[in-house]
C-alpha positions as CSV (number, residue, x, y, z in Angstrom):
1,M,115.4,108.8,106.0
2,R,115.1,106.2,103.3
3,I,116.6,102.7,103.6
4,P,118.7,101.8,100.5
5,I,117.5,98.8,98.5
6,L,120.3,97.2,96.3
7,K,119.7,94.9,93.4
8,L,122.0,91.9,92.9
9,H,121.1,89.8,89.9
10,N,117.4,88.9,90.5
11,Y,117.5,89.7,94.2
12,L,117.0,92.8,96.3
13,L,119.3,93.3,99.3
14,I,118.4,95.5,102.2
15,S,120.5,96.1,105.3
16,I,118.7,98.2,107.8
17,Q,121.4,100.3,109.5
18,I,119.2,102.9,111.2
19,D,116.7,103.0,114.1
20,L,113.3,102.4,112.5
21,D,110.6,104.9,113.3
22,D,107.0,104.5,112.1
23,Q,107.4,106.9,109.1
24,T,110.7,105.2,108.0
25,A,109.1,101.7,108.3
26,I,106.1,102.8,106.1
27,Q,108.4,104.4,103.6
28,F,110.5,101.3,103.5
29,Q,107.4,99.1,102.9
30,E,106.3,101.3,100.0
31,D,109.8,101.6,98.5
32,L,110.4,97.8,98.7
33,L,107.1,96.9,97.1
34,S,107.7,99.4,94.3
35,K,111.2,98.1,93.7
36,I,109.9,94.5,93.5
37,H,107.3,95.6,91.0
38,E,109.7,97.6,88.9
39,S,112.6,95.0,88.9
40,G,110.6,91.8,88.9
41,S,112.9,90.4,91.6
42,S,112.2,86.9,92.8
43,G,113.8,87.2,96.1
44,V,114.6,89.7,98.9
45,V,117.1,89.5,101.8
46,I,116.4,91.9,104.7
47,D,119.3,92.1,107.1
48,L,118.3,93.2,110.6
49,T,121.7,92.8,112.2
50,S,121.8,96.5,113.3
51,V,118.3,96.5,114.6
52,D,118.5,96.2,118.4
53,I,114.9,96.9,119.4
54,I,111.6,96.7,117.7
55,D,108.1,97.9,118.7
56,S,104.7,96.5,117.9
57,F,104.1,98.8,114.9
58,I,107.5,98.1,113.3
59,A,107.0,94.4,114.0
60,K,103.6,94.5,112.2
61,V,105.1,96.4,109.3
62,L,107.9,93.9,109.0
63,G,105.4,91.0,109.0
64,D,103.3,92.8,106.4
65,V,106.3,93.4,104.2
66,V,107.0,89.7,104.1
67,T,103.4,88.8,103.3
68,M,103.1,91.5,100.6
69,S,106.4,90.6,99.0
70,D,105.2,87.0,98.8
71,L,102.0,88.1,97.2
72,M,104.1,89.9,94.5
73,G,106.1,86.8,93.8
74,A,109.2,87.6,95.8
75,K,110.4,85.3,98.6
76,V,111.9,87.0,101.7
77,V,114.7,85.8,103.9
78,L,115.3,87.7,107.2
79,T,118.9,87.7,108.5
80,G,120.7,88.9,111.6
81,I,117.7,88.9,113.9
82,Q,119.0,89.9,117.4
83,P,117.8,88.0,120.5
84,A,115.8,91.0,121.8
85,V,114.0,91.4,118.5
86,A,113.2,87.7,118.3
87,M,111.7,87.8,121.8
88,T,109.7,91.0,121.1
89,L,108.2,89.4,117.9
90,I,107.1,86.3,119.8
91,D,105.8,88.4,122.8
92,L,103.7,90.4,120.3
93,G,102.3,87.3,118.8
94,I,104.0,87.8,115.4
95,H,105.1,84.4,114.4
96,L,107.1,84.2,111.1
97,Q,107.2,80.4,110.9
98,D,107.1,80.3,107.1
99,V,109.8,83.0,106.8
100,P,113.3,81.6,106.2
101,T,115.9,83.1,108.4
102,A,119.7,83.1,108.5
103,L,122.5,84.4,110.7
104,D,124.0,86.9,108.3
105,L,123.7,88.3,104.8
106,E,125.9,85.7,103.2
107,Q,124.0,82.8,104.7
108,G,120.8,84.7,103.7
109,L,121.7,84.7,100.1
110,I,122.5,81.0,100.2
111,K,119.1,80.3,101.9
112,L,117.3,82.4,99.3
113,R,118.8,80.5,96.5
114,Q,117.8,77.2,98.2
115,E,114.2,78.5,98.8
116,L,113.8,79.6,95.1
117,E,115.1,76.2,93.8
118,E,112.4,74.2,95.7
């Protein structure tokens, strides 16, 4: 199953509403990078509100998506990180210190605008 990627002005918005398996995560990574390349978007908001659990592979893919997006010139903001997901990321040694986060999609868009103005 593919994760929808919406374009809003110069941003891409993604709300992950399904359980992520390895194949879906890889497909999402490829789709997002292609969309950044095609659209020239300067920012991405990935909403994880509906993601309750995350395994080591999905966590690595998520970290890679952030890094790869940055290399392509698109700043990423993660929103809606659930407590269990935050604990799993830290337990797995995946520290996203340089990745801005916000509580929800609306706050994420505000944070993205702020990040891009700096």
